[in-house]
Residue frames as qw, qx, qy, qz and C-alpha x, y, z in Angstrom:
[[0.148, 0.535, -0.082, -0.828, 68.07, -52.24, -74.28],
 [0.176, 0.142, -0.764, -0.604, 67.65, -54.28, -77.46],
 [0.065, -0.363, -0.928, 0.051, 64.78, -56.28, -75.97],
 [0.090, 0.611, 0.420, -0.665, 62.96, -53.08, -75.02],
 [0.200, 0.440, -0.374, -0.791, 63.31, -51.73, -78.56],
 [0.136, -0.057, -0.924, -0.352, 62.00, -55.01, -79.97],
 [0.003, 0.511, 0.799, -0.318, 58.94, -54.84, -77.71],
 [0.139, 0.612, 0.125, -0.769, 58.26, -51.20, -78.63],
 [0.181, 0.304, -0.625, -0.696, 58.64, -51.93, -82.35],
 [0.083, -0.217, -0.962, -0.142, 56.34, -54.97, -82.12],
 [0.058, 0.606, 0.636, -0.474, 53.63, -53.05, -80.29],
 [0.149, 0.571, -0.134, -0.796, 53.91, -50.11, -82.69],
 [0.138, 0.134, -0.808, -0.557, 53.68, -52.44, -85.69],
 [0.024, -0.394, -0.915, 0.081, 50.60, -54.13, -84.24],
 [0.101, 0.647, 0.391, -0.646, 48.91, -50.78, -83.63],
 [0.174, 0.441, -0.421, -0.773, 49.64, -49.61, -87.18],
 [0.104, -0.065, -0.932, -0.341, 48.29, -52.89, -88.59],
 [0.013, 0.534, 0.795, -0.286, 45.11, -52.66, -86.52],
 [0.116, 0.606, 0.091, -0.781, 44.68, -49.04, -87.57],
 [0.179, 0.263, -0.652, -0.688, 44.89, -49.97, -91.25],
 [0.091, -0.264, -0.954, -0.111, 42.42, -52.82, -90.78],
 [0.048, 0.617, 0.599, -0.508, 39.93, -50.59, -88.95],
 [0.138, 0.534, -0.176, -0.816, 40.30, -47.85, -91.56],
 [0.152, 0.134, -0.787, -0.583, 39.79, -50.22, -94.47],
 [0.164, -0.376, -0.909, -0.076, 36.66, -51.79, -92.97],
 [0.074, 0.383, 0.412, -0.824, 35.09, -48.54, -91.80],
 [0.406, 0.624, 0.660, -0.106, 31.73, -47.66, -93.33],
 [0.200, 0.862, -0.002, -0.466, 32.70, -44.36, -94.93],
 [0.068, -0.516, 0.702, 0.486, 35.08, -46.11, -97.34],
 [0.599, 0.203, 0.771, -0.070, 32.58, -48.71, -98.58],
 [0.580, 0.755, 0.221, -0.214, 31.31, -46.87, -101.66],
 [0.167, 0.830, -0.483, -0.223, 34.80, -45.92, -102.81],
 [0.320, -0.355, 0.874, 0.088, 36.17, -49.44, -102.37],
 [0.644, 0.379, 0.653, -0.123, 33.18, -50.98, -104.16],
 [0.488, 0.842, -0.028, -0.228, 33.67, -48.57, -107.08],
 [0.003, 0.713, -0.682, -0.163, 37.38, -49.40, -107.21],
 [0.515, -0.100, 0.851, -0.030, 36.55, -53.11, -107.15],
 [0.655, 0.577, 0.466, -0.145, 34.29, -52.73, -110.19],
 [0.129, 0.809, -0.331, -0.469, 36.88, -50.80, -112.22],
 [0.187, -0.302, 0.857, 0.374, 38.49, -53.87, -113.89],
 [0.376, 0.410, 0.831, -0.004, 35.08, -55.24, -114.84],
 [0.302, 0.847, 0.222, -0.376, 33.92, -51.91, -116.22],
 [0.009, 0.689, -0.541, -0.482, 37.15, -51.53, -118.20],
 [0.318, -0.033, 0.917, 0.240, 36.74, -55.06, -119.60],
 [0.397, 0.642, 0.640, -0.144, 33.21, -54.25, -120.80],
 [0.197, 0.863, -0.085, -0.457, 34.46, -51.09, -122.52],
 [0.068, -0.545, 0.716, 0.431, 37.22, -52.88, -124.42],
 [0.248, 0.090, 0.946, 0.187, 35.12, -55.88, -125.51],
 [0.298, -0.082, -0.361, -0.880, 31.98, -53.90, -126.29],
 [0.353, -0.359, -0.863, -0.033, 29.74, -56.05, -124.06]]
């Protein structure tokens, strides 16, 4: 019984991981992630006046 639960949990974890990877690399998130990636640089320019 314990082995079966381990197998189910491992497969479920793998599927969740693959789902997150596919979601994060999907095209409809690209603009939002690029904007979020520029936030620290934009904030740095605002505080230094450059």
